[in-house]
C-alpha positions, -999 to +999 in steps of 0.1 A: -002-002-001+013+035-006+010+058+022-002+096+011+017+123+026+006+143+054-004+176+042-028+207+061-060+211+045-096+229+056-115+209+080-143+205+048-112+194+025-099+171+052-134+157+062-144+144+026-107+131+022-114+110+051-151+097+033-131+090+003-104+071+017-133+049+035-148+042+001-115+036-013-101+011+015-131-011+021-135-018-015-097-027-018-094-046+015-129-050+021-146-046+059-118-069+076-091-045+068-110-011+070-094+001+099-085+039+118-053+030+104-054+021+065-079+050+061-058+074+079-025+063+062-050+065+026-063+099+035-027+109+041-040+123+075-027+112+116-048+085+128-058+110+157-079+131+135-103+106+126-120+113+160-120+148+154-144+145+124-161+113+132-169+096+164-153+064+148-146+043+122-184+030+122-195+063+116-169+073+093-179+042+071-214+053+074-208+088+059-187+066+032-223+048+026-244+079+024-220+098-001-218+070-023-256+069-024-256+103-029-232+103-059-254+072-076-286+088-069-272+125-085-266+101-116-297+085-121-317+117-114-295+135-142-301+107-168-338+112-157-331+150-165-315+143-197-340+121-212-368+149-214-405+152-206-415+115-223-426+090-196-413+062-210-379+075-218-377+086-181-380+053-171-356+037-194-334+068-189-335+056-150-331+021-154-301+018-178-282+047-158-275+018-131-255+002-162-231+034-171-206+054-154-201+060-126-228+034-113-213+008-134-178+008-117-157-022-103-146-003-076-182+005-066-191-032-065-163-038-039-173-010-015-208-020-020-202-055-012-183-041+021-215-022+026-240-044+022-224-069+041-227-043+075-263-043+069-269-072+095-246-065+119-244-022+119-278+000+125-269+027+114-253+011+082-288-008+081-311+025+081-288+042+053-294+009+033-335+011+037-340+050+032-313+044+001-333+014-008-368+032+000-359+062-019-348+040-055-382+024-047-401+056-043-386+072-077-392+042-097-425+040-087-437+075-097-415+070-132-439+036-134-468+054-126-456+083-150-460+053-176-494+042-163-487+010-147-511+002-121-490-025-098-466+003-093-451-009-057-444-044-070-430-036-104-404-013-086-396-040-066-392-061-093-370-042-115-353-032-084-343-066-080-336-068-114-315-041-115-291-051-080-287-089-099-277-079-135-256-049-118-238-074-094-231-099-120-221-074-145-193-065-121-183-094-108-182-109-148-182-090-178-178-117-196-210-131-196-233-104-206-228-067-212-245-032-200-269-034-233-279-066-226-286-058-190-305-025-202-322-049-222-333-073-200-348-044-181-366-029-207-383-063-216-393-063-179-406-032-179-426-035-211-441-065-196-457-046-166-468-012-192-491-041-207 
């Protein structure tokens, strides 16, 4: 592991550096290798500074999960905004955005698996996960309702599960199928709900 040099930075910059470092370490080392020492070395700060910005490593990992979730949400919303006013195009854009940069990223997968692994053991991570997925499904329900889907709750649950499964498999082994095929599978499923 290459150590970043220790530098003086503004508090917000240092806090964001710690959040980014936590994500990077979690992606590279997994949950077992994510410690105050490895995160602070990655961020280029002394280990004592982590407690100045966060209550502890759990608090920092939770902040990293929230930051990743916000980044993904922003990418999905940007895709919808760029799709124009047609409800079907907006739904398609939302679904397809999970299979484009910055969401389709093997490094993001590694961090995400770490976050998922903590859902059952860390209540704060579980709460972030529940909030994140509820917001994703709610946005998807709205897009489905705009397209005239009657059972939009169940459709959103099914499509969310498909997105997760396809995204996971594509990040793990991109030789099996490509992003275009994942989107086509989702479009086929969405079409069935649109009836």
